[in-house]
NUMI-170509 format. One record per residue: residue number from 1; residue in three letters; x, y, z of N, C-alpha, C in turn. Coordinates in steps of 0.02 Angstrom, whole numbers, plus 50000, padded with zeros to 5 digits. Example, Ala and Ser with C-alpha at 12.3 -4.5 7.8 and 13.67 -1.06 7.14 Angstrom:
2
SITE  seq  type  n.east  n.north   n.up  ca.east  ca.north  ca.up  c.east  c.north   c.up
SITE    1   ALA   50660    49716  50390    50615     49775  50390   50660    49835  50390
SITE    2   SER   50642    49888  50354    50684     49947  50357   50645    50002  50394
//
This chain:
291
SITE  seq  type  n.east  n.north   n.up  ca.east  ca.north  ca.up  c.east  c.north   c.up
SITE    1   MET   50041    49939  50000    50000     50000  50000   50043    50063  50000
SITE    2   GLY   50108    50055  49992    50152     50113  49991   50157    50148  50057
SITE    3   SER   50146    50111  50111    50144     50142  50177   50176    50094  50228
SITE    4   THR   50186    50121  50289    50208     50080  50345   50147    50057  50385
SITE    5   ALA   50146    49995  50405    50092     49969  50446   50116    49961  50518
SITE    6   HIS   50075    49985  50565    50087     49974  50636   50029    49934  50664
SITE    7   VAL   50045    49880  50697    49993     49837  50726   50009    49826  50800
SITE    8   VAL   49960    49836  50843    49967     49824  50915   49911    49777  50936
SITE    9   VAL   49928    49724  50973    49876     49680  50999   49885    49672  51074
SITE   10   ILE   49830    49663  51108    49830     49646  51180   49803    49575  51185
SITE   11   VAL   49843    49531  51217    49826     49460  51219   49833    49434  51291
SITE   12   ASP   49804    49376  51302    49809     49345  51368   49876    49310  51379
SITE   13   ARG   49905    49284  51324    49968     49248  51329   50018    49277  51279
SITE   14   PRO   50080    49288  51299    50130     49317  51254   50139    49278  51189
SITE   15   ASP   50135    49211  51192    50146     49171  51132   50093    49184  51079
SITE   16   ARG   50034    49207  51100    49980     49222  51052   49996    49284  51012
SITE   17   ALA   50037    49329  51038    50052     49391  51003   50086    49378  50937
SITE   18   VAL   50135    49332  50936    50171     49316  50875   50123    49287  50823
SITE   19   GLU   50080    49242  50845    50031     49212  50800   49985    49265  50770
SITE   20   LEU   49961    49311  50811    49915     49362  50787   49950    49412  50741
SITE   21   MET   50013    49425  50753    50050     49469  50707   50055    49437  50638
SITE   22   ARG   50064    49371  50636    50065     49336  50572   49997    49342  50538
SITE   23   VAL   49944    49336  50577    49877     49343  50549   49868    49413  50520
SITE   24   ALA   49890    49464  50557    49884     49533  50533   49923    49544  50468
SITE   25   THR   49985    49519  50466    50027     49526  50407   49994    49494  50346
SITE   26   ALA   49969    49433  50355    49937     49398  50300   49873    49433  50277
SITE   27   THR   49835    49459  50324    49772     49493  50307   49786    49556  50267
SITE   28   ILE   49831    49597  50291    49847     49659  50256   49875    49645  50186
SITE   29   ALA   49918    49595  50181    49947     49577  50116   49893    49553  50068
SITE   30   SER   49845    49515  50092    49792     49489  50049   49747    49546  50024
SITE   31   LEU   49734    49595  50066    49693     49652  50045   49730    49694  49994
SITE   32   GLU   49795    49704  50003    49834     49740  49953   49832    49704  49886
SITE   33   ARG   49836    49638  49888    49835     49599  49825   49768    49606  49789
SITE   34   ARG   49716    49622  49826    49650     49631  49794   49640    49703  49770
SITE   35   TRP   49664    49752  49808    49641     49821  49798   49692    49868  49766
SITE   36   SER   49754    49848  49759    49804     49894  49731   49797    49900  49655
SITE   37   ARG   49799    49961  49629    49798     49969  49556   49868    49961  49526
SITE   38   PHE   49918    49950  49568    49987     49941  49544   50007    49868  49537
SITE   39   LEU   49967    49821  49561    49981     49750  49553   49939    49724  49495
SITE   40   PRO   49971    49697  49443    49934     49680  49382   49880    49627  49391
SITE   41   ASP   49886    49584  49441    49837     49532  49451   49786    49548  49505
SITE   42   SER   49787    49609  49532    49739     49627  49584   49668    49631  49554
SITE   43   ASP   49618    49628  49598    49549     49636  49575   49541    49703  49539
SITE   44   ILE   49567    49756  49568    49559     49822  49539   49593    49827  49470
SITE   45   SER   49653    49800  49465    49688     49802  49400   49651    49761  49347
SITE   46   ARG   49623    49705  49367    49586     49664  49318   49522    49700  49296
SITE   47   ILE   49489    49734  49342    49430     49774  49323   49450    49828  49274
SITE   48   ASN   49504    49865  49290    49526     49920  49247   49550    49896  49179
SITE   49   ALA   49577    49835  49176    49604     49809  49113   49550    49782  49066
SITE   50   HIS   49489    49775  49091    49435     49746  49050   49373    49790  49053
SITE   51   PRO   49377    49851  49025    49318     49895  49026   49260    49865  48986
SITE   52   ASP   49200    49881  49009    49138     49858  48977   49127    49782  48983
SITE   53   VAL   49166    49750  49027    49158     49678  49039   49150    49667  49114
SITE   54   PRO   49098    49631  49135    49091     49615  49207   49149    49569  49229
SITE   55   VAL   49186    49591  49279    49243     49553  49304   49226    49525  49373
SITE   56   GLN   49233    49459  49380    49218     49428  49445   49277    49439  49493
SITE   57   VAL   49261    49463  49553    49312     49481  49602   49291    49456  49670
SITE   58   HIS   49334    49465  49719    49319     49445  49787   49261    49486  49814
SITE   59   GLY   49222    49457  49859    49165     49493  49887   49184    49557  49922
SITE   60   SER   49242    49558  49955    49264     49619  49989   49278    49675  49939
SITE   61   THR   49300    49658  49879    49312     49708  49828   49246    49737  49803
SITE   62   VAL   49197    49694  49793    49131     49717  49772   49103    49766  49824
SITE   63   GLU   49109    49747  49887    49084     49790  49941   49120    49857  49942
SITE   64   LEU   49187    49856  49936    49225     49919  49941   49213    49964  49881
SITE   65   VAL   49207    49936  49821    49191     49978  49763   49122    50010  49773
SITE   66   GLY   49075    49971  49800    49009     49998  49813   49012    50055  49864
SITE   67   ARG   49051    50046  49917    49058     50099  49967   49090    50161  49937
SITE   68   SER   49137    50150  49891    49170     50207  49859   49122    50248  49817
SITE   69   VAL   49079    50213  49781    49029     50249  49740   48979    50285  49786
SITE   70   ASP   48960    50253  49841    48916     50286  49889   48950    50349  49918
SITE   71   ALA   49015    50345  49931    49052     50403  49958   49052    50460  49908
SITE   72   TRP   49055    50444  49845    49050     50496  49793   48985    50535  49800
SITE   73   SER   48930    50499  49811    48865     50532  49820   48863    50571  49885
SITE   74   GLN   48889    50542  49939    48886     50573  50005   48927    50637  50009
SITE   75   THR   48979    50642  49969    49022     50702  49972   49008    50750  49915
SITE   76   GLY   48954    50739  49878    48938     50784  49823   48988    50781  49766
SITE   77   GLY   49021    50724  49758    49068     50716  49703   49140    50735  49719
SITE   78   VAL   49152    50760  49780    49221     50778  49799   49265    50717  49802
SITE   79   PHE   49240    50664  49834    49275     50599  49833   49252    50562  49771
SITE   80   ASN   49301    50539  49731    49284     50505  49669   49331    50446  49658
SITE   81   PRO   49305    50384  49660    49348     50325  49653   49374    50315  49582
SITE   82   THR   49353    50356  49534    49378     50349  49466   49434    50400  49451
SITE   83   VAL   49463    50430  49502    49519     50477  49490   49582    50441  49467
SITE   84   GLY   49581    50374  49466    49637     50338  49438   49652    50362  49368
SITE   85   THR   49600    50378  49330    49608     50404  49262   49649    50468  49263
SITE   86   SER   49634    50512  49310    49669     50576  49315   49740    50567  49342
SITE   87   LEU   49748    50521  49390    49814     50510  49420   49863    50482  49369
SITE   88   VAL   49839    50436  49328    49883     50408  49275   49903    50463  49227
SITE   89   ALA   49856    50505  49207    49871     50560  49161   49920    50609  49192
SITE   90   ALA   49915    50619  49258    49958     50667  49293   50028    50639  49306
SITE   91   GLY   50041    50577  49288    50107     50548  49296   50113    50496  49351
SITE   92   TYR   50060    50489  49392    50061     50440  49447   50035    50374  49420
SITE   93   ASP   50075    50342  49377    50054     50282  49342   50090    50219  49366
SITE   94   ARG   50127    50225  49421    50164     50169  49449   50172    50182  49524
SITE   95   PRO   50195    50132  49563    50205     50145  49634   50246    50208  49646
SITE   96   PHE   50228    50244  49698    50258     50310  49709   50334    50308  49711
SITE   97   ALA   50362    50257  49742    50435     50253  49748   50470    50245  49681
SITE   98   GLU   50432    50225  49629    50461     50213  49563   50450    50271  49514
SITE   99   LEU   50418    50325  49537    50406     50381  49492   50472    50413  49470
SITE  100   ALA   50474    50434  49407    50533     50468  49381   50542    50536  49415
SITE  101   PRO   50604    50561  49420    50615     50627  49451   50575    50683  49417
SITE  102   LEU   50564    50677  49352    50525     50727  49315   50484    50690  49263
SITE  103   THR   50419    50703  49262    50375     50666  49216   50327    50715  49182
SITE  104   ILE   50295    50692  49130    50243     50731  49096   50180    50726  49138
SITE  105   GLY   50149    50782  49152    50088     50782  49192   50031    50816  49156
SITE  106   ASN   49986    50776  49128    49928     50803  49093   49869    50811  49141
SITE  107   ARG   49820    50849  49119    49759     50859  49159   49701    50825  49123
SITE  108   LEU   49673    50775  49155    49618     50738  49125   49563    50731  49178
SITE  109   PRO   49505    50762  49168    49452     50756  49218   49433    50684  49231
SITE  110   ALA   49413    50670  49292    49391     50602  49310   49320    50592  49286
SITE  111   PRO   49305    50533  49257    49236     50520  49238   49192    50509  49299
SITE  112   SER   49127    50510  49289    49081     50498  49344   49079    50423  49361
SITE  113   PRO   49081    50406  49425    49075     50335  49443   49004    50309  49436
SITE  114   ALA   48958    50352  49414    48889     50329  49405   48885    50273  49353
SITE  115   GLY   48935    50270  49309    48935     50217  49258   48964    50152  49280
SITE  116   VAL   48989    50149  49342    49017     50086  49368   48959    50040  49387
SITE  117   GLU   48961    49978  49363    48908     49929  49377   48933    49877  49427
SITE  118   ILE   48896    49870  49481    48915     49826  49536   48859    49775  49546
SITE  119   HIS   48876    49711  49545    48826     49659  49554   48846    49614  49612
SITE  120   GLN   48807    49618  49666    48823     49581  49726   48816    49506  49717
SITE  121   VAL   48764    49484  49683    48751     49412  49677   48806    49377  49638
SITE  122   SER   48823    49404  49580    48875     49373  49539   48945    49394  49559
SITE  123   GLN   48950    49441  49606    49014     49469  49630   49057    49493  49571
SITE  124   THR   49026    49537  49531    49062     49565  49474   49059    49642  49478
SITE  125   VAL   49110    49672  49448    49114     49745  49441   49132    49760  49368
SITE  126   MET   49099    49809  49339    49115     49829  49271   49123    49905  49268
SITE  127   VAL   49176    49928  49235    49186     49999  49225   49180    50014  49151
SITE  128   PRO   49155    50074  49133    49151     50093  49062   49221    50108  49034
SITE  129   SER   49226    50108  48969    49289     50126  48937   49310    50196  48960
SITE  130   GLY   49376    50205  48971    49402     50269  48993   49399    50281  49067
SITE  131   THR   49377    50230  49105    49371     50237  49178   49423    50193  49212
SITE  132   THR   49458    50222  49260    49508     50184  49298   49494    50193  49372
SITE  133   LEU   49479    50138  49406    49465     50140  49478   49530    50150  49517
SITE  134   ASP   49526    50188  49570    49581     50195  49618   49549    50202  49687
SITE  135   LEU   49566    50156  49732    49536     50155  49799   49582    50186  49851
SITE  136   GLY   49628    50229  49828    49677     50258  49874   49647    50302  49928
SITE  137   GLY   49587    50328  49919    49557     50372  49968   49513    50336  50018
SITE  138   ILE   49511    50270  50013    49468     50231  50059   49499    50163  50076
SITE  139   GLY   49545    50139  50035    49570     50071  50043   49609    50057  50106
SITE  140   LYS   49653    50103  50126    49692     50091  50187   49646    50091  50248
SITE  141   GLY   49599    50137  50250    49552     50138  50306   49511    50074  50310
SITE  142   ALA   49486    50052  50252    49447     49990  50250   49490    49930  50271
SITE  143   ALA   49553    49930  50250    49598     49876  50269   49611    49876  50345
SITE  144   ALA   49618    49935  50374    49627     49939  50446   49565    49913  50483
SITE  145   ASP   49505    49934  50460    49443     49909  50490   49440    49833  50486
SITE  146   HIS   49453    49806  50427    49447     49734  50417   49498    49696  50459
SITE  147   THR   49559    49720  50461    49612     49684  50498   49598    49683  50573
SITE  148   VAL   49574    49738  50600    49556     49738  50671   49501    49686  50685
SITE  149   GLY   49452    49682  50641    49399     49632  50650   49426    49561  50648
SITE  150   VAL   49473    49548  50603    49503     49481  50598   49543    49465  50662
SITE  151   LEU   49580    49513  50688    49620     49502  50748   49576    49488  50809
SITE  152   LEU   49521    49524  50816    49477     49512  50872   49444    49443  50866
SITE  153   ALA   49425    49425  50805    49394     49359  50794   49444    49303  50807
SITE  154   ALA   49509    49318  50798    49561     49267  50809   49583    49263  50881
SITE  155   GLY   49554    49304  50925    49568     49297  50996   49603    49355  51030
SITE  156   ALA   49617    49409  50995    49647     49467  51028   49597    49500  51074
SITE  157   ARG   49620    49520  51133    49575     49558  51178   49564    49628  51152
SITE  158   ALA   49614    49656  51119    49609     49722  51088   49659    49724  51031
SITE  159   ALA   49644    49767  50982    49689     49774  50925   49686    49846  50899
SITE  160   LEU   49744    49869  50877    49751     49934  50844   49791    49923  50780
SITE  161   VAL   49765    49948  50725    49800     49944  50660   49803    50013  50630
SITE  162   ASN   49864    50034  50613    49876     50099  50582   49910    50088  50515
SITE  163   LEU   49876    50103  50461    49903     50095  50393   49914    50163  50362
SITE  164   GLY   49976    50187  50366    49993     50250  50334   49953    50309  50358
SITE  165   GLY   49934    50310  50422    49897     50367  50449   49822    50356  50454
SITE  166   ASP   49799    50296  50435    49729     50278  50442   49724    50223  50494
SITE  167   LEU   49696    50241  50552    49701     50200  50612   49633    50177  50636
SITE  168   ARG   49628    50114  50658    49567     50087  50688   49586    50048  50749
SITE  169   ALA   49549    50057  50803    49560     50020  50866   49494    49996  50894
SITE  170   GLU   49494    49935  50921    49435     49907  50953   49457    49858  51007
SITE  171   GLY   49410    49841  51052    49423     49792  51104   49436    49825  51171
SITE  172   GLU   49466    49787  51217    49481     49812  51284   49544    49855  51281
SITE  173   CYS   49535    49919  51276    49592     49964  51267   49635    49967  51330
SITE  174   PRO   49697    49991  51324    49740     50000  51383   49709    50050  51432
SITE  175   ASP   49734    50050  51492    49712     50101  51540   49724    50170  51510
SITE  176   ASN   49675    50215  51518    49678     50284  51491   49673    50286  51415
SITE  177   GLY   49658    50230  51383    49646     50231  51311   49709    50227  51269
SITE  178   TRP   49700    50227  51204    49755     50229  51156   49777    50301  51146
SITE  179   GLU   49841    50314  51150    49866     50382  51139   49888    50389  51067
SITE  180   VAL   49861    50438  51032    49875     50448  50961   49902    50519  50952
SITE  181   ILE   49961    50523  50923    49992     50588  50907   49968    50609  50837
SITE  182   LEU   49941    50669  50831    49912     50692  50768   49963    50731  50727
SITE  183   ASP   49957    50726  50662    50003     50759  50615   49981    50831  50606
SITE  184   CYS   50024    50878  50627    50010     50949  50620   50070    50983  50588
SITE  185   PRO   50083    50973  50523    50143     51000  50492   50145    51076  50493
SITE  186   GLY   50204    51102  50510    50212     51175  50512   50189    51207  50575
SITE  187   SER   50156    51170  50619    50130     51199  50681   50181    51191  50737
SITE  188   PRO   50189    51241  50780    50235     51235  50836   50207    51191  50892
SITE  189   GLU   50143    51176  50889    50113     51135  50941   50106    51063  50919
SITE  190   THR   50106    51018  50968    50093     50947  50956   50026    50929  50985
SITE  191   ARG   49986    50894  50947    49920     50874  50971   49919    50798  50983
SITE  192   THR   49896    50779  51040    49889     50708  51057   49819    50697  51084
SITE  193   ILE   49787    50643  51062    49721     50627  51090   49723    50556  51116
SITE  194   ARG   49675    50540  51158    49666     50472  51183   49596    50448  51162
SITE  195   ILE   49594    50388  51134    49529     50360  51116   49523    50290  51146
SITE  196   ALA   49462    50271  51164    49450     50204  51189   49442    50155  51131
SITE  197   ALA   49411    50179  51077    49399     50138  51018   49380    50185  50961
SITE  198   GLY   49378    50157  50900    49358     50197  50843   49415    50208  50795
SITE  199   ALA   49410    50262  50756    49457     50275  50702   49485    50346  50705
SITE  200   VAL   49547    50352  50685    49579     50418  50677   49616    50415  50610
SITE  201   CYS   49596    50456  50562    49625     50453  50495   49648    50522  50473
SITE  202   THR   49708    50524  50444    49737     50587  50421   49752    50583  50347
SITE  203   SER   49731    50635  50311    49748     50643  50240   49793    50704  50233
SITE  204   SER   49844    50698  50191    49894     50751  50185   49918    50758  50114
SITE  205   ILE   49936    50819  50094    49966     50830  50028   50041    50843  50035
SITE  206   THR   50070    50830  50093    50140     50847  50105   50188    50792  50085
SITE  207   LYS   50164    50732  50071    50209     50675  50061   50208    50649  49989
SITE  208   ARG   50150    50632  49963    50147     50604  49895   50144    50661  49844
SITE  209   ARG   50203    50688  49829    50210     50743  49782   50263    50723  49730
SITE  210   TRP   50254    50744  49669    50303     50729  49617   50307    50788  49569
SITE  211   GLN   50364    50791  49534    50377     50846  49488   50356    50828  49416
SITE  212   THR   50322    50875  49385    50307     50868  49313   50337    50927  49277
SITE  213   ILE   50336    50925  49211    50363     50980  49172   50322    51043  49181
SITE  214   ASP   50261    51036  49207    50217     51093  49219   50214    51114  49292
SITE  215   GLY   50255    51083  49334    50256     51101  49405   50242    51041  49449
SITE  216   GLU   50240    51053  49514    50232     50999  49563   50159    50978  49567
SITE  217   ARG   50148    50913  49575    50081     50885  49584   50078    50846  49650
SITE  218   HIS   50017    50835  49674    50008     50789  49730   49948    50745  49715
SITE  219   HIS   49934    50695  49758    49889     50641  49741   49816    50654  49754
SITE  220   ILE   49798    50711  49786    49727     50726  49796   49703    50767  49737
SITE  221   ILE   49659    50737  49698    49640     50764  49633   49571    50796  49636
SITE  222   GLU   49564    50853  49602    49499     50883  49592   49467    50848  49531
SITE  223   PRO   49414    50809  49541    49388     50768  49486   49368    50807  49424
SITE  224   ASP   49338    50866  49432    49313     50903  49374   49369    50929  49329
SITE  225   SER   49426    50946  49358    49481     50974  49318   49536    50923  49304
SITE  226   GLY   49540    50871  49346    49592     50821  49336   49661    50843  49361
SITE  227   THR   49664    50897  49398    49728     50920  49424   49728    50916  49500
SITE  228   SER   49787    50922  49530    49792     50920  49603   49754    50979  49633
SITE  229   THR   49720    50966  49689    49682     51019  49721   49728    51074  49747
SITE  230   ALA   49700    51134  49752    49740     51192  49774   49705    51226  49832
SITE  231   SER   49684    51187  49882    49649     51215  49939   49699    51246  49988
SITE  232   ASP   49673    51278  50040    49715     51310  50090   49736    51263  50146
SITE  233   LEU   49721    51197  50139    49739     51148  50190   49795    51103  50166
SITE  234   CYS   49838    51083  50213    49889     51033  50196   49872    50966  50227
SITE  235   THR   49836    50964  50283    49814     50901  50312   49745    50909  50344
SITE  236   ALA   49711    50852  50349    49648     50848  50387   49648    50782  50424
SITE  237   THR   49629    50784  50487    49621     50724  50528   49549    50719  50549
SITE  238   VAL   49520    50659  50543    49450     50648  50560   49447    50591  50610
SITE  239   VAL   49406    50599  50661    49396     50548  50713   49324    50524  50709
SITE  240   GLY   49314    50459  50708    49247     50432  50704   49245    50359  50721
SITE  241   ALA   49195    50323  50696    49186     50253  50714   49225    50206  50669
SITE  242   GLU   49225    50219  50603    49257     50174  50555   49311    50211  50515
SITE  243   ALA   49366    50177  50503    49421     50209  50468   49405    50222  50394
SITE  244   ALA   49368    50178  50362    49352     50189  50292   49314    50255  50283
SITE  245   GLN   49264    50267  50324    49226     50329  50319   49268    50389  50338
SITE  246   CYS   49309    50382  50391    49351     50438  50412   49402    50456  50359
SITE  247   GLU   49429    50406  50324    49478     50420  50272   49445    50458  50214
SITE  248   VAL   49385    50438  50195    49349     50474  50143   49339    50547  50162
SITE  249   LEU   49317    50558  50223    49302     50626  50245   49366    50668  50251
SITE  250   ALA   49421    50637  50275    49483     50674  50281   49509    50695  50212
SITE  251   THR   49508    50649  50164    49529     50665  50096   49486    50720  50066
SITE  252   SER   49421    50715  50076    49375     50764  50048   49384    50832  50080
SITE  253   ALA   49397    50833  50146    49407     50896  50181   49468    50933  50155
SITE  254   VAL   49523    50896  50143    49583     50928  50115   49567    50958  50047
SITE  255   ALA   49530    50921  50006    49513     50946  49939   49469    51008  49942
SITE  256   LEU   49423    51011  49990    49376     51067  49994   49406    51130  50024
SITE  257   GLY   49454    51123  50069    49482     51181  50104   49450    51191  50172
SITE  258   ARG   49476    51241  50208    49458     51248  50278   49383    51257  50289
SITE  259   HIS   49352    51304  50256    49282     51319  50272   49235    51265  50248
SITE  260   ASP   49240    51245  50185    49196     51193  50159   49212    51125  50191
SITE  261   GLY   49276    51113  50205    49295     51051  50239   49265    51047  50309
SITE  262   HIS   49266    51104  50344    49235     51108  50411   49161    51092  50406
SITE  263   ASP   49127    51120  50356    49055     51108  50348   49041    51035  50332
SITE  264   LEU   49084    51004  50291    49075     50934  50273   49078    50890  50335
SITE  265   LEU   49128    50901  50378    49134     50860  50439   49074    50870  50485
SITE  266   GLU   49052    50931  50490    48994     50944  50533   48931    50910  50506
SITE  267   ARG   48922    50911  50440    48863     50878  50410   48863    50803  50423
SITE  268   HIS   48923    50774  50429    48927     50702  50441   48937    50687  50515
SITE  269   HIS   48929    50738  50557    48931     50729  50630   48996    50697  50653
SITE  270   THR   49051    50719  50623    49117     50696  50643   49159    50754  50667
SITE  271   SER   49212    50738  50703    49258     50788  50729   49326    50781  50697
SITE  272   GLY   49366    50834  50702    49433     50829  50673   49475    50891  50682
SITE  273   LEU   49532    50889  50649    49579     50945  50647   49595    50961  50575
SITE  274   LEU   49596    51025  50559    49615     51048  50493   49677    51092  50501
SITE  275   VAL   49730    51077  50463    49793     51115  50469   49806    51150  50403
SITE  276   ASP   49812    51217  50405    49823     51254  50343   49898    51259  50327
SITE  277   HIS   49913    51291  50271    49983     51293  50248   50027    51337  50293
SITE  278   GLY   49997    51378  50334    50035     51419  50381   50048    51383  50447
SITE  279   GLY   50023    51322  50454    50033     51285  50517   49980    51299  50569
SITE  280   ASP   49929    51339  50552    49875     51351  50600   49828    51291  50603
SITE  281   VAL   49808    51273  50664    49767     51214  50675   49696    51236  50692
SITE  282   HIS   49648    51208  50657    49578     51226  50666   49538    51165  50688
SITE  283   ASP   49507    51170  50746    49469     51114  50774   49399    51111  50743
SITE  284   VAL   49375    51051  50733    49305     51039  50714   49275    50994  50767
SITE  285   GLY   49230    51021  50807    49201     50981  50861   49251    50965  50914
SITE  286   THR   49235    50915  50955    49280     50892  51008   49301    50821  50991
SITE  287   ILE   49365    50811  50980    49387     50746  50954   49421    50702  51007
SITE  288   GLY   49420    50721  51069    49450     50677  51119   49485    50716  51174
SITE  289   ASP   49524    50682  51211    49560     50711  51268   49625    50744  51242
SITE  290   PHE   49620    50807  51223    49679     50843  51198   49729    50856  51254
SITE  291   ARG   49792    50855  51236    49843     50881  51282   49906    50897  51241
//
């Protein structure tokens, strides 16, 4: 997933911890093999490689593509799972670590995901010609949610999974809760919260950036124009129940900017932090025990 994974489990016996870490590693790897657009045999790559043809995929892929299309509706089109078309045109056509130092970056608007056909019974997904799915704005959060569920079912008393800044925790938390340090780039202050359970997800434009002949780009795309967003925010953190939903809202908030991003989080009854390019931190609601 192009990220670092952190997994914490609380168990009754120390020997169970090693076993559960193997379970977590296998689970995360299997989800990446299904959902990455950079692996040629993944479900997403097979869907993208066969437009106008129903492609049979794993049930979890059908569910996640459906959630992605729903998120497009819920955010008024700000979140769009078909921005893969725009990302490829902008030069992000391979894993980030393999991008050339300087690439051609075109602007290609993302098509509407309304044309994506999802069939639960046959477990197939079909995209129209010219459409490329990319689950980068929801996949890590969904993987964190799923992995925590697998760990609890396998016997963990509590589990925390953090995939590249998209975190989910459930179960019998440590005394005083899980302590999470929030990303506030450019700010002189450090924010830390404690949660008993739930999700904390951060979206940022400070890391996945690359140079094109027309200037620097980043991975959060404005679907209508096909170019990187130019909002006044560099990061957004959202706290809620599920990491998949929080990741969608964090990504959308960064794209919208401080004021519209604030309104989006309030409409979805979630809390968070918005950090602008000057390092100023703006709270949305009450997101936990700050210190």
